[in-house]
DRENLUMPA-896094 format. One record per residue (C-alpha): residue in one letter; residue number from 1; x, y, z. Coordinates in pm, whole numbers, plus 32768, in hexadecimal, padded with zeros to 4 digits. Each point is the difference from the previous one (the first is absolute). Layout:
N
a	NUM	X	Y	Z $
...
//
This chain:
264
m	1	77AD	B893	A15A $
t	2	7F17	80A3	7EFD $
d	3	8074	8153	7F92 $
f	4	7EEF	80FE	7FE6 $
l	5	7F8F	807F	7EA7 $
p	6	7EDF	80E7	7FCE $
a	7	7ECC	7F5D	7F6C $
s	8	800F	7FE5	7E90 $
r	9	7EE9	809B	7F41 $
t	10	7F9D	7EFB	7EF3 $
i	11	7EB0	80BB	8004 $
r	12	8047	8167	8054 $
l	13	7ECE	809F	8093 $
t	14	7FD6	8165	7F82 $
p	15	7EFC	80D5	80A8 $
r	16	7ECE	7FA4	7F38 $
p	17	802E	7E83	800A $
a	18	805F	801F	8170 $
l	19	7EBA	80B9	8040 $
v	20	7F3E	7EEF	7F4B $
l	21	80A7	7EF5	80C8 $
t	22	7FCC	80AE	814E $
t	23	7E93	803D	7FB1 $
a	24	7FCC	7E95	7F95 $
s	25	80AE	7F83	813C $
l	26	7F21	80CA	80DE $
l	27	7EC7	7F93	7F3F $
g	28	807C	7E9C	8015 $
l	29	8018	8016	817A $
a	30	7EA3	8091	800E $
m	31	7F7A	7EDA	7F3E $
f	32	8090	7F1B	80FF $
c	33	7F6D	80CB	8123 $
w	34	7EA2	8021	7F61 $
p	35	7F5E	7EFA	80E2 $
l	36	8036	80E0	8129 $
f	37	7F41	811E	7F5E $
t	38	7EEE	7F59	7F25 $
h	39	7EED	7F00	8032 $
p	40	8045	7EDB	7F16 $
q	41	7F32	7EC0	8002 $
p	42	80B8	7EF2	80BE $
t	43	800C	7F05	7EE9 $
a	44	8138	7F8A	7F41 $
a	45	7F53	801E	7EB6 $
a	46	7FBD	816D	8030 $
h	47	817D	803F	801D $
t	48	8052	7F6E	7EAF $
a	49	7F6D	813A	7F5C $
d	50	810A	80D9	8098 $
a	51	8123	7F52	7F54 $
p	52	7FCF	809E	7EA3 $
f	53	7FFB	8158	8098 $
v	54	814C	7FBE	80AC $
f	55	8098	7F87	7EC2 $
m	56	7F7B	8137	7F5C $
a	57	80B4	80CB	8104 $
t	58	8145	7F36	800E $
l	59	8055	7F9D	7E9E $
p	60	7FD6	815B	7F5E $
v	61	80F1	808A	810A $
l	62	8106	7F00	7F8A $
i	63	7FC3	805C	7E97 $
l	64	8009	8178	804C $
v	65	8144	7FE6	80C0 $
v	66	80B0	7F2C	7EE3 $
l	67	7F7A	80D9	7EE6 $
a	68	8049	8148	80A8 $
e	69	8165	7F9D	8046 $
l	70	8025	7F6C	7E97 $
s	71	7F95	814D	7F78 $
r	72	8109	80A9	80D0 $
g	73	8114	7F0B	7FCB $
g	74	7FE1	7F8A	8163 $
i	75	7FEA	7E93	7FB9 $
d	76	80A7	7F3A	7EEE $
a	77	8011	7E9C	7F7E $
k	78	80FF	7F9D	8102 $
a	79	7F20	8072	811F $
l	80	7EDA	7F49	7F63 $
a	81	80CF	7EC5	7FDC $
l	82	8071	8019	8164 $
l	83	7E8F	8026	8077 $
g	84	7FAB	7ED4	7F30 $
v	85	811E	7F28	8095 $
l	86	7FB4	8063	8164 $
s	87	7E8F	7FC3	7FD7 $
a	88	803D	7EA4	7F70 $
v	89	80F2	7FB2	8123 $
n	90	7F04	8079	80F8 $
a	91	7EEC	7F3A	7F5E $
g	92	80D7	7ED0	800E $
l	93	8058	8030	8169 $
r	94	7E95	801E	8082 $
p	95	7F95	7E95	7FBC $
l	96	8125	7F87	80D1 $
g	97	7F40	8052	8138 $
a	98	7EA8	7FA3	7F8C $
g	99	7F44	7F41	8101 $
t	100	80F0	804E	8110 $
g	101	7F76	80FF	80F9 $
g	102	80AD	8151	7FD8 $
i	103	812E	7F93	7F39 $
e	104	8001	80E9	7ECE $
l	105	8144	8064	7F56 $
v	106	7F65	80FD	7F16 $
f	107	800F	8127	80F4 $
f	108	816C	7FFC	805D $
l	109	8075	802D	7E93 $
l	110	7EFC	810C	7FCF $
v	111	8084	80BF	8124 $
l	112	816A	7FDF	7F82 $
a	113	7FAC	8068	7EA1 $
g	114	7F30	8128	8074 $
r	115	8123	806B	80D7 $
v	116	80F8	7FF9	7EE3 $
f	117	7F2F	8072	7EDF $
g	118	7F1D	80FB	8099 $
p	119	7E8D	8036	8062 $
g	120	7F7D	8007	7E99 $
f	121	809C	7EB6	7FA2 $
g	122	7F9C	7F65	8153 $
f	123	7E95	805F	7FC1 $
v	124	7FF4	7F6A	7EB0 $
l	125	80C4	7EC6	8066 $
g	126	7F0A	7FC1	811C $
s	127	7EDB	7FE6	7F13 $
t	128	80A4	7F45	7EEA $
s	129	8099	7F02	80F1 $
l	130	7EB5	7FB2	809C $
f	131	7F43	7FFC	7EB4 $
t	132	80FA	7F19	7F5C $
s	133	800F	7F0C	8127 $
a	134	7E86	7FF6	8003 $
l	135	7FF8	7F94	7E9C $
l	136	8105	7EF1	804B $
t	137	7F4D	7F7D	813A $
a	138	7E97	802D	7F83 $
g	139	7FD8	8104	8119 $
v	140	7F28	80EB	7F36 $
g	141	7ECE	8070	80B7 $
p	142	7F58	812A	80A3 $
w	143	811C	8017	80F3 $
l	144	810B	8033	7EF8 $
p	145	7FE2	8176	7FBF $
f	146	800C	8041	8176 $
q	147	813C	7F2A	801E $
m	148	809C	80B6	7EE2 $
l	149	7FB6	8153	8090 $
a	150	8081	7F99	815F $
s	151	8144	7F7D	7F6D $
s	152	8028	8136	7F24 $
l	153	7FF1	80CE	813F $
i	154	8107	7F27	80A7 $
g	155	80E6	8034	7ECF $
l	156	7FC4	8175	7FFF $
g	157	804E	8014	8173 $
a	158	8146	7F47	7FDB $
g	159	8071	80FD	7EF8 $
l	160	7FBB	8119	80F5 $
l	161	80CC	7F7B	8125 $
p	162	811C	80F2	807A $
r	163	8168	7FE0	7FB3 $
a	164	80CC	7EFE	80C9 $
r	165	812B	7F2E	7FCA $
g	166	8092	7EAD	805F $
k	167	7F64	7F4F	8125 $
a	168	7F1E	8132	8045 $
e	169	7F64	7FD7	7EB5 $
i	170	7FC2	7E8B	8026 $
a	171	7F66	803E	8154 $
m	172	7F1F	810A	7F66 $
l	173	7F94	7F1F	7EEE $
v	174	7FBF	7EE2	80F9 $
a	175	7F25	80F0	80C7 $
y	176	7F41	8065	7ED1 $
g	177	7FDE	7EA0	7F83 $
v	178	7F56	7FA5	814A $
f	179	7F24	812D	7FE9 $
a	180	7FA9	7FA7	7E9D $
a	181	7F95	7EA7	8065 $
y	182	7F08	8082	8100 $
f	183	7F91	8119	7F23 $
f	184	7FB0	7F17	7EDD $
g	185	7F3C	7F1A	80EE $
l	186	7F48	8129	80A5 $
l	187	7F8C	8086	7EAC $
m	188	7F95	7EAD	7F7C $
s	189	7F43	7FB9	8149 $
l	190	7F55	814B	7FE1 $
w	191	7F93	7FAE	7EA1 $
s	192	7F65	7EA7	8064 $
w	193	7F83	8056	815A $
p	194	7E9A	8063	7FC0 $
f	195	7FB7	7ED6	7F26 $
l	196	80C3	7EE5	80A0 $
a	197	7FA5	8050	816E $
g	198	7EA0	805B	7FA8 $
d	199	7F1B	80CC	80E4 $
s	200	7F89	7EE9	80E1 $
t	201	8146	7FCA	80C7 $
q	202	80A7	80CC	8110 $
l	203	811A	804E	7F09 $
g	204	7F27	8058	7EDA $
f	205	7FC3	8155	7F5B $
v	206	7EC5	80A1	8081 $
p	207	7F6D	80F8	7F00 $
g	208	7FAA	814F	80B0 $
a	209	80C6	7FBA	8139 $
p	210	80EC	810D	8084 $
l	211	8151	8006	7F63 $
a	212	80A8	7FAD	814B $
d	213	7F2E	7EC7	8024 $
n	214	803F	7F7D	7EA2 $
l	215	8174	8051	801F $
h	216	801C	7F41	813F $
r	217	7F55	7ED7	7F5D $
f	218	80F2	801B	7EDA $
v	219	8132	8007	80DB $
v	220	7F94	7ECE	80BA $
y	221	7FA6	7F50	7EBF $
t	222	814D	8045	7F48 $
v	223	80D4	7FAA	8133 $
l	224	7F5B	7EA6	8021 $
t	225	7FDE	7FAE	7E94 $
s	226	8135	809D	7F5F $
t	227	80F6	80B3	80E0 $
l	228	8057	7EE3	80EA $
g	229	8026	7F0E	7EE5 $
w	230	8033	8058	7E95 $
d	231	8085	815F	8038 $
t	232	80F6	7F8F	8107 $
g	233	8084	7EED	7F1E $
r	234	8021	80F7	7EE4 $
a	235	80B3	80F6	80E3 $
i	236	80F2	7EF5	8074 $
t	237	803E	7F8E	7E95 $
n	238	8044	8167	7F93 $
a	239	80F4	803E	8124 $
v	240	80C1	7EC4	7FD3 $
a	241	801F	8024	7E86 $
i	242	8070	816E	8015 $
v	243	8100	7FB5	810B $
f	244	809B	7ED6	7F48 $
l	245	7FC0	805E	7E90 $
g	246	7FD4	817A	8008 $
p	247	8174	8070	7FEC $
a	248	8046	7F24	7ED5 $
i	249	7EC1	804E	7F45 $
l	250	8029	8175	8045 $
a	251	815A	7FEA	7F6F $
v	252	7F87	7F4A	7EC2 $
l	253	7EDF	80F4	7FC9 $
r	254	80DC	8126	802A $
r	255	8100	7F73	7F0C $
a	256	7EEA	7FC9	7F0F $
a	257	7F97	816B	8026 $
r	258	8166	8081	7FBC $
r	259	802C	7F21	7ED4 $
a	260	7EB2	806A	7F6F $
a	261	806B	8172	803E $
f	262	7EC4	8056	80CA $
q	263	8013	814B	80B3 $
l	264	80A5	7FC4	8155 $
//
C-alpha cells in the first residue's frame, strides 16, 4: 500500500511564475484549437510555419519558470539533476514502443513524477522528455513543439490532482493516465487535422464552414484515425504500467524527494 505524501515542490510556483504558466497553458490550448476559428490553407507545407511560433511560446515559459524559481531559491542543483535524470529515463523509454501502435511508456512516468513533484516540475518534465526523446529518435519536426506542449499540460495536470492514499491514489492515477492518453491524441489530431485530411474529403476541414460542422468532422476524423487505435493502446499501456509499477515508482520518487530535502 502506498502511503500518501503531499506533492513535493521541486519547482515551487509562486504567484508570478504561476500566472505565467497558466497564461502559457491557455495560449497553448488556443494554438491547438485555432483550426476551428481560422481559415488556413489545407496544405501540410503551410503548417510548418507555425512550429517556430509554438517554440517561441513554449521554450521561454520553461526558461522563465526555471529562472524565476532560481532567483527565489525555489529550485536547486538537486532538483535540476532530478529533472535531468527523469528526462533521460523518459527519453530512453519512448523508443521501446516505437513502431508499435499506441504502446508508449513515456506518459506513465510523467504522470507519476508530476504527481510527486508538483505541477511546475511536471510541466517542465513534459517538455524536456519529449524534446530529448525526439533528438534520440530523429523525431524533430513541425509536430515536436505541439507534442512538447501537450506533454507539459499532462505533467501539469498530474501535479494538480487532489489528495488520495493507497489504492484510491492508484485508481485516480490510472483514470488520469487513461484521460491523458486520449487528451494527447485529441490535441495532436487537432493539430494535424486541417492538413492531413485536406478539404476534399468528408472528414476534412472546410474553411468558413460553421463551427458545429467542422467540429463534427473533426470528432469523426479523430475517432477513426486516432482514438480507436493509437490512443486506446496508449491508454491501456498507461493503465497497466501504473497499476503494476505505480506503487513502487511512487515510493522511489518520494524517497528521492525526502533525501533531497525538497519541500513536502
